[in-house]
C-alpha positions in Angstrom: 100.5 93.7 107.5 98.5 93.3 110.6 100.0 92.5 113.9 99.0 89.0 115.0 98.8 89.4 118.7 97.5 92.2 121.1 98.3 93.5 124.2 94.9 94.2 125.7 96.2 95.7 129.0 97.1 98.8 127.2 93.8 100.5 127.2 90.1 99.6 127.6 88.9 99.2 123.9 85.4 100.2 124.9 86.6 103.5 126.4 86.9 105.8 123.5 88.4 109.4 124.2 90.0 111.7 121.7 93.7 111.5 121.4 96.3 113.7 119.7 96.6 111.9 116.3 98.7 113.2 113.4 97.9 111.6 110.1 100.4 112.2 107.3 98.3 111.6 104.1 100.1 110.9 100.7 97.8 110.8 97.7 99.2 108.5 95.0 95.9 107.6 93.4 94.6 108.7 89.9 91.2 109.0 91.7 90.1 112.5 92.6 87.0 111.8 94.8 88.8 111.1 98.0 88.1 112.1 101.6 89.7 115.3 102.9 92.7 115.1 105.2 90.4 116.3 108.3 88.1 113.3 107.7 91.0 110.8 107.6 92.3 112.4 110.8 88.9 112.3 112.5 88.5 108.6 111.7 91.9 107.7 112.8 91.6 109.5 115.9 88.3 107.8 116.7 89.9 104.4 116.2 93.0 105.4 118.5 90.7 106.3 121.2 92.6 106.0 124.5 94.9 103.4 123.4 97.5 106.1 123.2 97.6 109.7 124.1 99.3 110.5 121.0 99.9 108.9 117.6 101.4 109.3 114.2 100.2 107.5 111.2 101.3 107.6 107.6 98.4 107.1 105.2 99.2 106.4 101.6 96.2 106.3 99.1 97.1 104.2 96.2 95.8 102.8 92.9 95.4 98.9 92.3 98.8 98.4 90.7 100.7 99.6 93.8 98.3 97.8 96.3 98.8 94.5 94.4 102.5 94.8 94.5 102.5 95.5 98.2 100.0 92.7 98.9 102.1 90.3 96.8 105.2 91.2 98.6 104.0 91.2 102.2 101.0 88.9 102.2 101.9 86.4 99.3 98.5 87.4 97.6 98.7 88.4 93.8 95.6 91.0 93.9 94.9 94.4 95.0 93.3 94.8 98.6 91.4 97.5 100.3 93.8 98.2 103.2 97.4 97.0 104.3 98.6 97.9 107.8 102.3 98.1 108.7 102.7 98.5 112.6 105.8 100.5 113.6 108.4 98.3 115.2 109.7 100.6 117.8 110.8 99.7 121.3 108.1 101.0 123.7 110.9 102.4 126.0 111.6 105.0 123.3 108.2 106.6 123.8 107.9 107.5 120.1 104.3 108.2 119.0 104.7 106.5 115.6 102.0 104.1 115.1 102.6 102.7 111.7 101.6 102.9 108.0 98.5 102.3 106.2 98.0 101.8 102.6 94.5 101.9 101.1 93.6 101.2 97.5 91.2 103.9 96.4 89.6 102.0 93.4 89.0 98.9 95.5 87.3 101.0 98.3 85.1 102.5 95.6 84.1 99.3 94.1 83.6 97.6 97.4 81.3 100.4 98.6 79.2 100.1 95.5 79.0 96.3 95.6 78.0 96.6 99.4 75.6 99.3 98.8 77.4 101.6 101.1 78.0 105.3 101.1 81.5 105.8 99.9 82.3 108.0 102.9 81.3 105.3 105.3 83.4 102.7 103.6 86.5 105.0 103.6 85.9 105.6 107.4 85.6 101.7 108.0 88.9 101.1 106.2 90.7 103.8 108.2 89.3 102.6 111.4 90.0 98.8 110.4 93.4 99.5 109.4 94.2 101.8 112.5 93.0 98.9 114.8 95.4 96.7 113.1 98.1 99.1 113.9 97.1 99.0 117.5 97.5 95.3 117.5 93.8 94.0 116.8 93.5 91.1 114.3 90.6 89.0 112.9 92.2 85.6 112.3 90.9 83.7 115.3 87.2 83.9 115.9 87.5 85.6 119.4 89.8 88.2 118.1 87.6 88.8 115.1 84.4 89.2 117.3 86.3 91.7 119.5 87.7 93.6 116.7 84.3 93.9 114.8 82.6 94.8 117.8 85.0 97.7 118.4 84.8 98.7 114.7 81.0 98.9 115.0 81.1 101.1 118.1 83.6 103.4 116.6 81.5 103.6 113.5 78.4 104.3 115.4 80.5 107.0 117.3 81.4 108.7 114.0 77.8 108.6 113.0 78.0 105.5 110.6 76.0 102.4 110.4 77.3 99.0 111.4 80.0 98.1 108.6 79.1 94.6 108.8 75.5 95.1 107.8 74.8 95.7 104.3 72.0 98.1 103.8 70.4 99.3 100.6 71.1 103.0 100.2 70.9 105.5 97.5 73.4 104.7 94.5 76.9 105.5 95.4 78.9 107.6 93.0 81.9 105.7 91.8 84.7 106.7 89.5 84.1 106.0 85.9 87.4 105.5 84.5 89.9 103.0 83.3 91.4 102.5 86.8 88.0 101.7 88.3 87.0 99.3 85.4 90.3 97.4 85.8 89.4 96.7 89.5 85.9 95.7 88.5 87.5 93.0 86.3 90.1 91.9 88.8 89.6 89.5 91.6 89.7 91.6 94.8 91.1 90.9 98.3 89.2 92.4 101.0 92.1 92.3 103.5 90.5 89.6 105.5 91.6 86.5 103.5 94.6 85.9 105.7 
């Protein structure tokens, strides 16, 4: 779940410098066309920027059943969603680098990329950046918070070589998984993680 307040005095969100970020990737999805661990780490590192000198993130890639169960349990929404963020609740004085956990639903990401005419890798990068910013305390419930977060996401995505994630652009057709799992998501109402 996303944190609902942010301490902006920690770092200048527009100053993005590399941090030492460790991403522990757990693959619990039936889909095989997933980004490599190095990509996940690169995207998370860009999002962490200079908010922290070091950070550890657990990233679990799941299918729609696990996403839906977690979304229901923690957000009260009975549908799969693209990304869930669970910030670590550790007292700052301990100085531990654990930032939190991300859970990303692979079939939802694939379907959204197709529906939004985005390259699959660009949408994966956006979900990691978006989720990591939630772990850092950013949110999009209030309009001013949403504007700050979206502007930062757009800047980070540009730094990574991707276009604005909030602008839908026609691209070449995206390869999507053609299996039972993806078909189930096509026939399910999806949550984009922003329907708080």
